[in-house]
The first five atom37 places (N, CA, C, CB, O) and aatype in JSON, in Angstrom:
{
  "aatype": [20, 20, 20, 20, 20, 20, 20, 20, 20, 20, 20, 20, 20, 20, 20, 20, 20, 20, 20, 20, 20, 20, 20, 20, 20, 20, 20, 20, 20, 20, 20, 20, 20, 20, 20, 20, 20, 20, 20, 20, 20, 20, 20, 20, 20, 20, 20, 20, 20, 20, 20, 20, 20, 20, 20, 20, 20, 20, 20, 20, 20, 20, 20, 20, 20, 20, 20, 20, 20, 20, 20, 20, 20, 20, 20, 20, 20, 20, 20, 20, 20, 20, 20, 20, 20, 20, 20, 20, 20, 20, 20, 20, 20, 20, 20, 20, 20, 20, 20, 20, 20, 20, 20, 20, 20, 20, 20, 20, 20, 20, 20, 20, 20, 20, 20, 20, 20, 20, 20, 20, 20, 20, 20, 20, 20, 20, 20, 20, 20, 20, 20, 20, 20, 20, 20, 20, 20, 20, 20, 20, 20, 20, 20, 20, 20, 20, 20, 20],
  "atom_mask": [
    [1, 1, 1, 1, 1],
    [1, 1, 1, 1, 1],
    [1, 1, 1, 1, 1],
    [1, 1, 1, 1, 1],
    [1, 1, 1, 1, 1],
    [1, 1, 1, 1, 1],
    [1, 1, 1, 1, 1],
    [1, 1, 1, 1, 1],
    [1, 1, 1, 1, 1],
    [1, 1, 1, 1, 1],
    [1, 1, 1, 1, 1],
    [1, 1, 1, 1, 1],
    [1, 1, 1, 1, 1],
    [1, 1, 1, 1, 1],
    [1, 1, 1, 1, 1],
    [1, 1, 1, 1, 1],
    [1, 1, 1, 1, 1],
    [1, 1, 1, 1, 1],
    [1, 1, 1, 1, 1],
    [1, 1, 1, 1, 1],
    [1, 1, 1, 1, 1],
    [1, 1, 1, 1, 1],
    [1, 1, 1, 1, 1],
    [1, 1, 1, 1, 1],
    [1, 1, 1, 1, 1],
    [1, 1, 1, 1, 1],
    [1, 1, 1, 1, 1],
    [1, 1, 1, 1, 1],
    [1, 1, 1, 1, 1],
    [1, 1, 1, 1, 1],
    [1, 1, 1, 1, 1],
    [1, 1, 1, 1, 1],
    [1, 1, 1, 1, 1],
    [1, 1, 1, 1, 1],
    [1, 1, 1, 1, 1],
    [1, 1, 1, 1, 1],
    [1, 1, 1, 1, 1],
    [1, 1, 1, 1, 1],
    [1, 1, 1, 1, 1],
    [1, 1, 1, 1, 1],
    [1, 1, 1, 1, 1],
    [1, 1, 1, 1, 1],
    [1, 1, 1, 1, 1],
    [1, 1, 1, 1, 1],
    [1, 1, 1, 1, 1],
    [1, 1, 1, 1, 1],
    [1, 1, 1, 1, 1],
    [1, 1, 1, 1, 1],
    [1, 1, 1, 1, 1],
    [1, 1, 1, 1, 1],
    [1, 1, 1, 1, 1],
    [1, 1, 1, 1, 1],
    [1, 1, 1, 1, 1],
    [1, 1, 1, 1, 1],
    [1, 1, 1, 1, 1],
    [1, 1, 1, 1, 1],
    [1, 1, 1, 1, 1],
    [1, 1, 1, 1, 1],
    [1, 1, 1, 1, 1],
    [1, 1, 1, 1, 1],
    [1, 1, 1, 1, 1],
    [1, 1, 1, 1, 1],
    [1, 1, 1, 1, 1],
    [1, 1, 1, 1, 1],
    [1, 1, 1, 1, 1],
    [1, 1, 1, 1, 1],
    [1, 1, 1, 1, 1],
    [1, 1, 1, 1, 1],
    [1, 1, 1, 1, 1],
    [1, 1, 1, 1, 1],
    [1, 1, 1, 1, 1],
    [1, 1, 1, 1, 1],
    [1, 1, 1, 1, 1],
    [1, 1, 1, 1, 1],
    [1, 1, 1, 1, 1],
    [1, 1, 1, 1, 1],
    [1, 1, 1, 1, 1],
    [1, 1, 1, 1, 1],
    [1, 1, 1, 1, 1],
    [1, 1, 1, 1, 1],
    [1, 1, 1, 1, 1],
    [1, 1, 1, 1, 1],
    [1, 1, 1, 1, 1],
    [1, 1, 1, 1, 1],
    [1, 1, 1, 1, 1],
    [1, 1, 1, 1, 1],
    [1, 1, 1, 1, 1],
    [1, 1, 1, 1, 1],
    [1, 1, 1, 1, 1],
    [1, 1, 1, 1, 1],
    [1, 1, 1, 1, 1],
    [1, 1, 1, 1, 1],
    [1, 1, 1, 1, 1],
    [1, 1, 1, 1, 1],
    [1, 1, 1, 1, 1],
    [1, 1, 1, 1, 1],
    [1, 1, 1, 1, 1],
    [1, 1, 1, 1, 1],
    [1, 1, 1, 1, 1],
    [1, 1, 1, 1, 1],
    [1, 1, 1, 1, 1],
    [1, 1, 1, 1, 1],
    [1, 1, 1, 1, 1],
    [1, 1, 1, 1, 1],
    [1, 1, 1, 1, 1],
    [1, 1, 1, 1, 1],
    [1, 1, 1, 1, 1],
    [1, 1, 1, 1, 1],
    [1, 1, 1, 1, 1],
    [1, 1, 1, 1, 1],
    [1, 1, 1, 1, 1],
    [1, 1, 1, 1, 1],
    [1, 1, 1, 1, 1],
    [1, 1, 1, 1, 1],
    [1, 1, 1, 1, 1],
    [1, 1, 1, 1, 1],
    [1, 1, 1, 1, 1],
    [1, 1, 1, 1, 1],
    [1, 1, 1, 1, 1],
    [1, 1, 1, 1, 1],
    [1, 1, 1, 1, 1],
    [1, 1, 1, 1, 1],
    [1, 1, 1, 1, 1],
    [1, 1, 1, 1, 1],
    [1, 1, 1, 1, 1],
    [1, 1, 1, 1, 1],
    [1, 1, 1, 1, 1],
    [1, 1, 1, 1, 1],
    [1, 1, 1, 1, 1],
    [1, 1, 1, 1, 1],
    [1, 1, 1, 1, 1],
    [1, 1, 1, 1, 1],
    [1, 1, 1, 1, 1],
    [1, 1, 1, 1, 1],
    [1, 1, 1, 1, 1],
    [1, 1, 1, 1, 1],
    [1, 1, 1, 1, 1],
    [1, 1, 1, 1, 1],
    [1, 1, 1, 1, 1],
    [1, 1, 1, 1, 1],
    [1, 1, 1, 1, 1],
    [1, 1, 1, 1, 1],
    [1, 1, 1, 1, 1],
    [1, 1, 1, 1, 1],
    [1, 1, 1, 1, 1],
    [1, 1, 1, 1, 1],
    [1, 1, 1, 1, 1],
    [1, 1, 1, 1, 1]
  ],
  "atom_positions": [
    [[28.47, 51.65, 354.36], [27.25, 52.17, 354.94], [26.72, 51.15, 355.94], [26.19, 52.48, 353.83], [26.56, 49.97, 355.61]],
    [[26.45, 51.59, 357.15], [25.91, 50.7, 358.17], [24.48, 51.1, 358.48], [26.79, 50.73, 359.45], [24.08, 52.25, 358.3]],
    [[23.73, 50.14, 358.96], [22.34, 50.42, 359.36], [22.05, 49.72, 360.68], [21.34, 49.95, 358.26], [22.63, 48.68, 360.98]],
    [[21.16, 50.31, 361.45], [20.7, 49.68, 362.69], [19.72, 48.57, 362.31], [20.03, 50.73, 363.65], [19.06, 48.66, 361.28]],
    [[19.62, 47.53, 363.12], [18.73, 46.41, 362.78], [17.27, 46.82, 362.56], [18.79, 45.37, 363.87], [16.57, 46.2, 361.77]],
    [[16.81, 47.85, 363.26], [15.41, 48.27, 363.16], [15.22, 49.46, 362.24], [14.89, 48.6, 364.53], [14.23, 50.19, 362.38]],
    [[16.13, 49.69, 361.29], [16.09, 50.9, 360.46], [14.76, 51.06, 359.73], [17.23, 50.87, 359.45], [14.22, 52.16, 359.68]],
    [[14.22, 49.98, 359.17], [12.98, 50.1, 358.41], [11.83, 50.52, 359.3], [12.65, 48.79, 357.71], [11.03, 51.38, 358.93]],
    [[11.73, 49.93, 360.48], [10.66, 50.28, 361.42], [10.78, 51.74, 361.85], [10.7, 49.35, 362.67], [9.77, 52.44, 361.95]],
    [[12.01, 52.22, 362.09], [12.22, 53.61, 362.48], [11.81, 54.56, 361.36], [13.68, 53.85, 362.86], [11.15, 55.57, 361.62]],
    [[12.19, 54.25, 360.13], [11.85, 55.11, 358.99], [10.34, 55.13, 358.8], [12.55, 54.62, 357.7], [9.75, 56.2, 358.65]],
    [[9.71, 53.97, 358.81], [8.26, 53.91, 358.6], [7.51, 54.62, 359.72], [7.8, 52.46, 358.51], [6.52, 55.31, 359.47]],
    [[7.97, 54.47, 360.95], [7.32, 55.14, 362.08], [7.43, 56.65, 361.98], [7.94, 54.66, 363.39], [6.47, 57.37, 362.24]],
    [[8.6, 57.14, 361.6], [8.8, 58.58, 361.45], [7.94, 59.13, 360.32], [10.27, 58.89, 361.2], [7.31, 60.18, 360.46]],
    [[7.93, 58.43, 359.2], [7.12, 58.88, 358.05], [5.64, 58.96, 358.45], [7.29, 57.92, 356.84], [4.95, 59.91, 358.07]],
    [[5.16, 57.98, 359.2], [3.76, 57.96, 359.62], [3.41, 59.15, 360.5], [3.45, 56.66, 360.36], [2.25, 59.55, 360.57]],
    [[4.4, 59.71, 361.18], [4.16, 60.88, 362.05], [4.32, 62.2, 361.33], [5.12, 60.84, 363.23], [4.22, 63.25, 361.96]],
    [[4.56, 62.2, 360.01], [4.82, 63.44, 359.29], [3.55, 63.96, 358.62], [5.92, 63.22, 358.23], [3.13, 63.44, 357.59]],
    [[2.93, 64.98, 359.19], [1.68, 65.51, 358.63], [1.82, 66.07, 357.22], [1.14, 66.58, 359.53], [0.87, 66.0, 356.44]],
    [[2.96, 66.61, 356.87], [3.14, 67.22, 355.54], [2.96, 66.18, 354.43], [4.53, 67.86, 355.43], [2.31, 66.47, 353.42]],
    [[3.51, 65.0, 354.61], [3.37, 63.97, 353.58], [1.92, 63.46, 353.5], [4.33, 62.79, 353.86], [1.42, 63.16, 352.42]],
    [[1.28, 63.38, 354.66], [-0.14, 62.99, 354.68], [-0.98, 64.04, 353.95], [-0.64, 62.83, 356.14], [-1.9, 63.69, 353.21]],
    [[-0.66, 65.32, 354.16], [-1.39, 66.42, 353.53], [-1.37, 66.32, 352.01], [-0.8, 67.75, 353.97], [-2.38, 66.55, 351.36]],
    [[-0.22, 65.97, 351.43], [-0.12, 65.91, 349.97], [-0.48, 64.53, 349.41], [1.28, 66.28, 349.53], [-0.5, 64.35, 348.19]],
    [[-0.77, 63.56, 350.28], [-1.19, 62.23, 349.82], [-0.05, 61.27, 349.52], [-2.02, 62.37, 348.61], [-0.24, 60.27, 348.83]],
    [[1.16, 61.57, 350.03], [2.32, 60.73, 349.77], [2.28, 59.48, 350.63], [3.62, 61.5, 350.03], [1.76, 59.49, 351.75]],
    [[2.84, 58.39, 350.1], [2.88, 57.11, 350.8], [4.29, 56.53, 350.68], [1.82, 56.12, 350.22], [4.89, 56.53, 349.61]],
    [[4.8, 56.04, 351.78], [6.11, 55.39, 351.8], [5.93, 53.95, 351.31], [6.75, 55.42, 353.23], [5.21, 53.17, 351.93]],
    [[6.58, 53.61, 350.19], [6.35, 52.28, 349.61], [7.54, 51.34, 349.73], [6.0, 52.42, 348.17], [7.36, 50.12, 349.7]],
    [[8.76, 51.88, 349.87], [9.93, 50.99, 349.93], [11.01, 51.63, 350.79], [10.48, 50.69, 348.51], [11.31, 52.81, 350.66]],
    [[11.59, 50.79, 351.69], [12.68, 51.23, 352.55], [13.77, 50.17, 352.5], [12.19, 51.48, 354.02], [13.55, 49.02, 352.86]],
    [[14.93, 50.57, 352.04], [16.1, 49.71, 352.01], [17.26, 50.48, 352.62], [16.44, 49.23, 350.56], [17.17, 51.7, 352.75]],
    [[18.33, 49.81, 352.99], [19.48, 50.56, 353.53], [19.99, 51.58, 352.51], [20.62, 49.59, 353.94], [20.49, 51.21, 351.45]],
    [[19.86, 52.85, 352.85], [20.36, 53.9, 351.97], [19.46, 54.25, 350.8], [21.65, 53.51, 351.46], [19.87, 55.03, 349.94]],
    [[18.25, 53.7, 350.74], [17.34, 54.04, 349.63], [15.89, 53.94, 350.08], [17.59, 53.11, 348.42], [15.48, 52.98, 350.74]],
    [[15.11, 54.96, 349.71], [13.7, 55.03, 350.09], [12.9, 55.46, 348.86], [13.48, 56.02, 351.28], [13.36, 56.28, 348.06]],
    [[11.7, 54.89, 348.72], [10.8, 55.31, 347.64], [9.45, 55.72, 348.22], [10.61, 54.16, 346.61], [8.86, 55.03, 349.05]],
    [[9.0, 56.87, 347.76], [7.71, 57.44, 348.14], [6.85, 57.5, 346.89], [7.86, 58.86, 348.81], [7.35, 57.81, 345.81]],
    [[5.57, 57.21, 347.03], [4.63, 57.32, 345.92], [3.69, 58.49, 346.17], [3.82, 55.99, 345.73], [3.21, 58.69, 347.29]],
    [[3.44, 59.26, 345.12], [2.57, 60.43, 345.23], [1.58, 60.39, 344.08], [3.39, 61.76, 345.21], [1.97, 60.55, 342.93]],
    [[0.29, 60.19, 344.37], [-0.7, 60.23, 343.29], [-0.98, 61.67, 342.87], [-2.01, 59.54, 343.74], [-0.92, 62.59, 343.69]],
    [[-1.28, 61.85, 341.59], [-1.68, 63.18, 341.13], [-3.03, 63.53, 341.74], [-1.74, 63.25, 339.58], [-3.94, 62.71, 341.8]],
    [[-3.14, 64.78, 342.21], [-4.4, 65.35, 342.67], [-4.44, 66.79, 342.22], [-4.56, 65.23, 344.24], [-3.42, 67.47, 342.28]],
    [[-5.58, 67.27, 341.76], [-5.67, 68.66, 341.32], [-5.29, 69.67, 342.39], [-7.07, 68.95, 340.84], [-4.81, 70.76, 342.07]],
    [[-5.49, 69.34, 343.67], [-5.19, 70.32, 344.72], [-3.7, 70.45, 345.05], [-5.94, 69.96, 345.98], [-3.33, 71.25, 345.91]],
    [[-2.83, 69.67, 344.4], [-1.38, 69.86, 344.56], [-0.74, 70.36, 343.26], [-0.72, 68.54, 345.01], [0.48, 70.38, 343.11]],
    [[-1.6, 70.76, 342.33], [-1.12, 71.24, 341.02], [-0.94, 72.76, 341.04], [-2.1, 70.83, 339.9], [-1.51, 73.46, 341.87]],
    [[-0.14, 73.22, 340.09], [-0.02, 74.66, 339.88], [-1.03, 75.06, 338.79], [1.45, 75.05, 339.47], [-1.84, 74.25, 338.37]],
    [[-0.97, 76.3, 338.34], [-2.0, 76.85, 337.47], [-2.1, 76.18, 336.1], [-1.75, 78.3, 337.28], [-3.12, 76.32, 335.43]],
    [[-1.06, 75.47, 335.66], [-1.09, 74.81, 334.35], [-1.5, 73.34, 334.46], [0.27, 74.91, 333.69], [-1.56, 72.64, 333.45]],
    [[-1.77, 72.87, 335.67], [-2.21, 71.5, 335.85], [-1.12, 70.5, 336.16], [-2.92, 71.06, 334.65], [-1.39, 69.3, 336.28]],
    [[0.13, 70.95, 336.29], [1.24, 70.07, 336.67], [1.39, 70.1, 338.18], [2.57, 70.5, 335.97], [1.03, 71.09, 338.82]],
    [[1.91, 69.01, 338.77], [2.19, 69.05, 340.2], [3.19, 70.17, 340.46], [2.74, 67.66, 340.72], [4.19, 70.29, 339.76]],
    [[2.91, 70.97, 341.46], [3.74, 72.13, 341.79], [5.15, 71.67, 342.17], [3.1, 72.95, 342.95], [5.31, 70.68, 342.88]],
    [[6.15, 72.4, 341.69], [7.55, 72.05, 341.98], [7.83, 72.04, 343.49], [8.48, 73.04, 341.29], [8.67, 71.27, 343.95]],
    [[7.14, 72.87, 344.25], [7.32, 72.88, 345.7], [6.86, 71.58, 346.33], [6.56, 74.04, 346.31], [7.44, 71.12, 347.31]],
    [[5.8, 70.99, 345.77], [5.31, 69.7, 346.27], [6.29, 68.6, 345.91], [3.9, 69.38, 345.7], [6.61, 67.75, 346.74]],
    [[6.78, 68.62, 344.67], [7.78, 67.64, 344.24], [9.02, 67.77, 345.13], [8.16, 67.84, 342.74], [9.57, 66.77, 345.58]],
    [[9.45, 69.0, 345.38], [10.62, 69.23, 346.22], [10.42, 68.71, 347.64], [10.95, 70.7, 346.26], [11.32, 68.11, 348.21]],
    [[9.25, 68.95, 348.21], [8.97, 68.48, 349.57], [9.02, 66.95, 349.64], [7.59, 68.98, 350.04], [9.6, 66.38, 350.57]],
    [[8.42, 66.3, 348.66], [8.41, 64.83, 348.66], [9.8, 64.26, 348.42], [7.44, 64.31, 347.59], [10.18, 63.27, 349.05]],
    [[10.58, 64.87, 347.53], [11.95, 64.41, 347.29], [12.82, 64.68, 348.52], [12.55, 65.11, 346.06], [13.69, 63.86, 348.84]],
    [[12.61, 65.79, 349.19], [13.34, 66.08, 350.42], [13.09, 64.98, 351.45], [12.93, 67.46, 350.99], [14.02, 64.53, 352.11]],
    [[11.85, 64.55, 351.58], [11.53, 63.46, 352.5], [12.19, 62.15, 352.07], [10.02, 63.27, 352.61], [12.73, 61.42, 352.9]],
    [[12.16, 61.86, 350.78], [12.79, 60.63, 350.29], [14.29, 60.64, 350.59], [12.56, 60.47, 348.76], [14.82, 59.63, 351.05]],
    [[14.96, 61.75, 350.35], [16.4, 61.85, 350.63], [16.66, 61.78, 352.13], [16.97, 63.16, 350.04], [17.59, 61.1, 352.58]],
    [[15.85, 62.48, 352.91], [16.03, 62.48, 354.36], [15.83, 61.11, 354.97], [15.07, 63.46, 355.0], [16.59, 60.7, 355.84]],
    [[14.81, 60.39, 354.51], [14.58, 59.06, 355.05], [15.61, 58.05, 354.55], [13.18, 58.58, 354.69], [15.92, 57.09, 355.26]],
    [[16.14, 58.25, 353.36], [17.25, 57.41, 352.91], [18.43, 57.62, 353.85], [17.65, 57.74, 351.43], [19.1, 56.66, 354.25]],
    [[18.7, 58.88, 354.22], [19.78, 59.18, 355.16], [19.5, 58.55, 356.53], [19.95, 60.7, 355.31], [20.4, 57.95, 357.12]],
    [[18.27, 58.68, 357.02], [17.93, 58.12, 358.32], [18.14, 56.61, 358.34], [16.48, 58.46, 358.68], [18.51, 56.05, 359.37]],
    [[17.9, 55.95, 357.23], [18.06, 54.49, 357.19], [19.5, 54.05, 357.45], [17.61, 53.95, 355.84], [19.74, 52.88, 357.75]],
    [[20.46, 54.97, 357.35], [21.86, 54.64, 357.58], [22.34, 55.04, 358.97], [22.73, 55.3, 356.55], [23.49, 54.79, 359.33]],
    [[21.47, 55.66, 359.76], [21.86, 56.2, 361.06], [21.62, 55.2, 362.19], [21.09, 57.48, 361.34], [20.71, 54.38, 362.11]],
    [[22.44, 55.27, 363.23], [22.22, 54.4, 364.38], [20.97, 54.8, 365.15], [23.44, 54.42, 365.32], [20.48, 55.93, 365.02]],
    [[20.46, 53.88, 365.96], [19.31, 54.17, 366.82], [19.63, 55.36, 367.71], [18.92, 52.92, 367.68], [20.79, 55.57, 368.08]],
    [[18.62, 56.14, 368.04], [18.81, 57.28, 368.92], [19.25, 58.55, 368.22], [19.8, 56.94, 369.95], [19.57, 59.54, 368.87]],
    [[19.26, 58.52, 366.9], [19.63, 59.72, 366.14], [18.47, 60.13, 365.25], [20.89, 59.47, 365.28], [17.53, 59.36, 365.03]],
    [[18.53, 61.34, 364.77], [17.57, 61.85, 363.8], [18.33, 62.56, 362.7], [16.53, 62.8, 364.47], [19.56, 62.65, 362.75]],
    [[17.62, 63.07, 361.73], [18.26, 63.82, 360.64], [17.44, 65.05, 360.32], [18.42, 62.93, 359.38], [16.22, 65.07, 360.49]],
    [[18.13, 66.08, 359.84], [17.48, 67.28, 359.33], [18.21, 67.7, 358.06], [17.49, 68.43, 360.39], [19.44, 67.67, 357.99]],
    [[17.44, 68.09, 357.05], [18.04, 68.59, 355.82], [18.63, 69.97, 356.1], [16.99, 68.66, 354.66], [17.99, 70.82, 356.72]],
    [[19.86, 70.18, 355.64], [20.47, 71.49, 355.8], [20.61, 72.23, 354.47], [21.84, 71.36, 356.45], [20.87, 73.44, 354.45]],
    [[20.43, 71.51, 353.36], [20.5, 72.16, 352.05], [20.01, 71.19, 351.0], [21.94, 72.64, 351.72], [20.26, 69.98, 351.08]],
    [[19.3, 71.72, 349.99], [19.03, 70.9, 348.82], [18.88, 71.77, 347.58], [17.76, 70.06, 349.02], [18.59, 72.96, 347.66]],
    [[19.11, 71.12, 346.45], [18.95, 71.77, 345.16], [18.02, 70.91, 344.33], [20.33, 71.99, 344.43], [18.24, 69.7, 344.2]],
    [[17.0, 71.52, 343.78], [16.02, 70.82, 342.95], [16.2, 71.26, 341.51], [14.57, 71.08, 343.45], [16.18, 72.46, 341.22]],
    [[16.36, 70.32, 340.62], [16.4, 70.6, 339.19], [15.11, 70.09, 338.57], [17.65, 69.94, 338.52], [14.84, 68.89, 338.61]],
    [[14.31, 70.98, 338.02], [13.08, 70.6, 337.33], [13.42, 70.39, 335.86], [11.95, 71.7, 337.5], [13.78, 71.33, 335.15]],
    [[13.31, 69.16, 335.4], [13.74, 68.79, 334.06], [12.59, 68.78, 333.06], [14.39, 67.44, 334.09], [12.8, 68.96, 331.86]],
    [[11.38, 68.56, 333.55], [10.18, 68.49, 332.7], [8.97, 68.77, 333.58], [10.06, 67.1, 331.98], [9.05, 68.61, 334.8]],
    [[7.86, 69.19, 332.98], [6.65, 69.4, 333.79], [6.26, 68.11, 334.52], [5.48, 69.88, 332.91], [6.34, 67.01, 333.97]],
    [[5.84, 68.26, 335.77], [5.44, 67.11, 336.58], [4.02, 66.7, 336.22], [5.55, 67.43, 338.1], [3.06, 67.0, 336.94]],
    [[3.9, 66.01, 335.08], [2.61, 65.54, 334.58], [2.6, 64.02, 334.61], [2.33, 66.08, 333.14], [3.49, 63.38, 334.05]],
    [[1.59, 63.45, 335.26], [1.47, 62.0, 335.33], [0.31, 61.61, 336.22], [2.77, 61.37, 335.83], [-0.29, 62.45, 336.88]],
    [[0.02, 60.34, 336.23], [-1.03, 59.8, 337.1], [-0.53, 59.68, 338.53], [-1.52, 58.42, 336.59], [-1.27, 59.89, 339.49]],
    [[0.75, 59.35, 338.64], [1.4, 59.25, 339.95], [2.88, 59.5, 339.75], [1.14, 57.86, 340.62], [3.38, 59.57, 338.63]],
    [[3.58, 59.63, 340.89], [5.0, 59.95, 340.86], [5.74, 59.02, 341.82], [5.25, 61.43, 341.23], [5.29, 58.75, 342.93]],
    [[6.89, 58.56, 341.36], [7.8, 57.79, 342.2], [8.93, 58.73, 342.61], [8.35, 56.5, 341.45], [9.61, 59.3, 341.75]],
    [[9.14, 58.88, 343.91], [10.17, 59.77, 344.43], [11.18, 58.89, 345.15], [9.58, 60.88, 345.39], [10.9, 58.32, 346.2]],
    [[12.36, 58.78, 344.56], [13.37, 57.86, 345.07], [14.54, 58.65, 345.62], [13.83, 56.88, 343.96], [15.16, 59.44, 344.9]],
    [[14.85, 58.45, 346.89], [16.01, 59.06, 347.52], [17.04, 58.0, 347.81], [15.61, 59.8, 348.81], [16.7, 56.9, 348.25]],
    [[18.32, 58.33, 347.57], [19.39, 57.37, 347.84], [20.6, 58.09, 348.4], [19.77, 56.59, 346.57], [20.91, 59.21, 348.02]],
    [[21.28, 57.42, 349.3], [22.48, 57.98, 349.92], [23.66, 57.78, 348.98], [22.76, 57.31, 351.3], [23.89, 56.69, 348.46]],
    [[24.39, 58.87, 348.77], [25.63, 58.8, 347.99], [26.83, 58.6, 348.91], [25.82, 60.08, 347.14], [27.75, 57.85, 348.6]],
    [[26.81, 59.3, 350.07], [27.91, 59.2, 351.04], [27.35, 59.47, 352.42], [29.06, 60.2, 350.7], [26.8, 60.54, 352.69]],
    [[27.51, 58.49, 353.3], [27.04, 58.64, 354.67], [28.23, 58.82, 355.6], [26.19, 57.42, 355.11], [29.09, 57.95, 355.68]],
    [[28.27, 59.94, 356.29], [29.29, 60.18, 357.29], [28.66, 60.19, 358.67], [30.02, 61.51, 357.03], [27.45, 59.99, 358.8]],
    [[29.46, 60.42, 359.69], [28.92, 60.45, 361.05], [28.04, 61.67, 361.29], [30.04, 60.43, 362.06], [27.08, 61.61, 362.06]],
    [[28.37, 62.78, 360.63], [27.64, 64.02, 360.86], [26.85, 64.47, 359.64], [28.6, 65.11, 361.26], [25.75, 65.0, 359.78]],
    [[27.4, 64.28, 358.45], [26.79, 64.76, 357.22], [26.55, 63.58, 356.27], [27.68, 65.83, 356.54], [27.4, 62.71, 356.1]],
    [[25.37, 63.59, 355.66], [25.02, 62.6, 354.64], [24.71, 63.36, 353.35], [23.8, 61.7, 355.08], [23.97, 64.34, 353.36]],
    [[25.27, 62.9, 352.26], [24.94, 63.46, 350.95], [24.03, 62.46, 350.26], [26.24, 63.75, 350.09], [24.34, 61.28, 350.13]],
    [[22.87, 62.97, 349.81], [21.88, 62.12, 349.16], [21.48, 62.74, 347.83], [20.64, 61.91, 350.07], [21.7, 63.92, 347.58]],
    [[20.87, 61.91, 346.99], [20.33, 62.4, 345.73], [18.95, 61.77, 345.54], [21.28, 62.06, 344.52], [18.65, 60.72, 346.1]],
    [[18.14, 62.44, 344.74], [16.79, 61.94, 344.53], [16.33, 62.15, 343.1], [15.83, 62.6, 345.49], [16.8, 63.05, 342.4]],
    [[15.39, 61.31, 342.7], [14.75, 61.41, 341.39], [13.24, 61.41, 341.56], [15.2, 60.24, 340.46], [12.69, 60.61, 342.32]],
    [[12.57, 62.31, 340.86], [11.11, 62.31, 340.78], [10.76, 61.8, 339.39], [10.5, 63.74, 341.06], [11.15, 62.39, 338.38]],
    [[10.02, 60.71, 339.35], [9.68, 60.05, 338.11], [8.16, 60.04, 337.95], [10.24, 58.6, 338.07], [7.44, 59.51, 338.79]],
    [[7.69, 60.64, 336.86], [6.25, 60.65, 336.56], [5.89, 59.33, 335.9], [5.86, 61.86, 335.64], [6.62, 58.82, 335.05]],
    [[4.76, 58.78, 336.32], [4.25, 57.54, 335.73], [2.91, 57.86, 335.07], [4.09, 56.39, 336.81], [1.98, 58.32, 335.73]],
    [[2.84, 57.62, 333.77], [1.62, 57.91, 333.02], [0.59, 56.81, 333.12], [1.96, 58.15, 331.58], [0.85, 55.76, 333.72]],
    [[-0.58, 57.03, 332.53], [-1.65, 56.02, 332.52], [-1.2, 54.73, 331.89], [-2.87, 56.55, 331.78], [-1.65, 53.65, 332.29]],
    [[-0.32, 54.82, 330.9], [0.16, 53.63, 330.19], [1.34, 52.96, 330.89], [0.56, 54.0, 328.79], [1.88, 51.98, 330.38]],
    [[1.75, 53.48, 332.06], [2.86, 52.91, 332.79], [4.22, 53.44, 332.38], [2.86, 51.44, 332.64], [5.23, 53.1, 332.98]],
    [[4.24, 54.29, 331.34], [5.5, 54.88, 330.9], [6.04, 55.81, 331.98], [5.31, 55.65, 329.56], [5.27, 56.52, 332.63]],
    [[7.34, 55.8, 332.17], [7.98, 56.62, 333.18], [8.83, 57.7, 332.54], [8.82, 55.77, 334.12], [9.44, 57.5, 331.49]],
    [[8.85, 58.87, 333.21], [9.65, 59.99, 332.72], [10.27, 60.71, 333.93], [8.79, 60.97, 331.86], [9.57, 61.06, 334.87]],
    [[11.57, 60.92, 333.88], [12.26, 61.67, 334.92], [11.86, 63.14, 334.8], [13.81, 61.5, 334.81], [12.05, 63.76, 333.75]],
    [[11.31, 63.71, 335.89], [10.86, 65.1, 335.83], [11.68, 66.04, 336.72], [9.41, 65.18, 336.22], [11.74, 67.24, 336.45]],
    [[12.3, 65.51, 337.76], [13.12, 66.34, 338.65], [14.21, 65.51, 339.29], [12.25, 67.01, 339.73], [14.07, 64.3, 339.47]],
    [[15.31, 66.18, 339.63], [16.36, 65.55, 340.41], [16.69, 66.46, 341.6], [17.64, 65.28, 339.54], [16.43, 67.66, 341.57]],
    [[17.26, 65.85, 342.62], [17.61, 66.61, 343.82], [18.99, 66.17, 344.3], [16.55, 66.43, 344.94], [19.35, 64.99, 344.21]],
    [[19.72, 67.12, 344.81], [20.95, 66.86, 345.55], [20.71, 67.44, 346.94], [22.24, 67.49, 344.84], [20.35, 68.61, 347.07]],
    [[20.92, 66.63, 347.99], [20.6, 67.08, 349.34], [21.74, 66.8, 350.3], [19.32, 66.4, 349.84], [22.46, 65.81, 350.17]],
    [[21.9, 67.69, 351.26], [22.84, 67.5, 352.35], [22.01, 67.4, 353.63], [23.9, 68.67, 352.42], [21.19, 68.27, 353.92]],
    [[22.24, 66.34, 354.37], [21.44, 66.03, 355.55], [22.37, 65.91, 356.75], [20.61, 64.72, 355.35], [23.44, 65.31, 356.66]],
    [[21.96, 66.5, 357.88], [22.78, 66.49, 359.08], [22.23, 65.49, 360.09], [22.83, 67.89, 359.7], [21.02, 65.38, 360.29]],
    [[23.13, 64.76, 360.72], [22.76, 63.84, 361.78], [22.54, 64.63, 363.07], [23.86, 62.75, 361.98], [23.33, 65.51, 363.41]],
    [[21.47, 64.31, 363.78], [21.13, 64.98, 365.03], [21.21, 63.97, 366.17], [19.71, 65.63, 364.96], [20.61, 62.9, 366.11]],
    [[21.96, 64.32, 367.2], [22.08, 63.48, 368.4], [21.77, 64.33, 369.63], [23.52, 62.85, 368.51], [22.18, 65.49, 369.71]],
    [[21.04, 63.75, 370.58], [20.84, 64.42, 371.84], [19.97, 65.66, 371.82], [22.11, 64.77, 372.39], [20.11, 66.52, 372.69]],
    [[19.1, 65.77, 370.86], [18.21, 66.94, 370.77], [16.77, 66.45, 370.88], [18.44, 67.73, 369.42], [16.29, 65.7, 370.03]],
    [[16.09, 66.88, 371.91], [14.7, 66.47, 372.13], [13.84, 66.78, 370.94], [14.14, 67.15, 373.37], [13.94, 67.86, 370.36]],
    [[12.98, 65.85, 370.56], [12.04, 66.05, 369.48], [12.58, 65.81, 368.09], [11.53, 67.41, 369.55], [11.83, 65.93, 367.12]],
    [[13.87, 65.48, 367.95], [14.43, 65.27, 366.63], [14.92, 63.83, 366.45], [15.56, 66.26, 366.38], [15.46, 63.5, 365.4]],
    [[14.75, 63.0, 367.45], [15.16, 61.61, 367.33], [14.01, 60.81, 366.74], [15.59, 61.04, 368.7], [12.87, 60.93, 367.17]],
    [[14.32, 59.98, 365.73], [13.29, 59.13, 365.12], [13.51, 57.69, 365.49], [13.28, 59.28, 363.61], [12.74, 56.83, 365.07]]
  ]
}
């Protein structure tokens, strides 16, 4: 896996421009080559009717974690777009906050395969895996508006 020298700055800059993550209150906390962590605090306005964070919100945040993990492996002048993902909900998304970790499993020139974990963190600091994701991400070159 190779990375451009400015990969962290590119990932952080792109994340800062993403209104969807701002809308749900997500924050980018860690960027490493091939791995990204996003933090999401619990808020009642992102919950479903039973008080758990909605699976769609968990999926959106994990999609970003996987996508930015993929971007961290791409050369300058490229971007990425998710072309497919599968979300497995293993337990209700109940916690004070959530750690969403995306990591690259295989980076190719055109396709990146990534996986992600959504981990609920309780008031006592205990962690519980609540969702997993498998994502396929496509490298974009030469397309206006998609370069990060």
